[in-house]
Phi, psi and omega in degrees: 000319180295323179297319179297317178295319179295317179298316179297318179297314180295321179294317178297317178299319179297317179295317180296313179295320176298319177296318178296321178296317179299315179296321180296316179295319179296318179295322178296319179295321178294322179296315179299318180295334181264007180303321182298321180288322180295324182299327183296321184271341186257357190247143174262098186282152174288169177291156178304320180296317179293323178298316179298317179300312181296316181294320179299320177297317179295320180297318178298319178296318179295321179300317178297318178295320181294328179291324181274328181212088180302141182207132178297320180304311182290326178299316180288324177297318178298316179296324176299312179295320178296324176296323177296315180299316179302316178297318179295319180291339177270004174100005179286150171295160185304310184296324179292316179297319178298310182292324179293318178295318178301318182293337178292333186252344186234143176289150178239178178295329183275316183240116181275339182261132182269153179287326180239093182299143180202164183259012181285145182286162176299324179296320178297314180295323177298319179292321177298317180298312181297322176298318179295319177301312180299326179289329189256010177255156177287000000 
């Protein structure tokens, strides 16, 4: 009888812990997905002119790399940075230009289809986004 109670207790415990783990993973995924929104309120962005200068330097570096070793990953990163520059030149704030360019290449909760289809993973795009953030903060 005690074995049966222990087995039932262990099984219940396993389900509860499994459920907690599932909720934890889901919450973590939601947190990662909202990083772009959090950056807007927590970051001290450079001025749009300085952002254009920094991005232009990075784009020039990428162009040189692409000439010596063509790569789809780098081609899309360059296009992402060029999209940020376009947004800045049209008068958008830095964070808006960054997020708008990012949204062109990655699916969001609202729009599942991207404007510029590509085979890069979400992790790759997340790293590109974070690199751009680091480039564009004071």
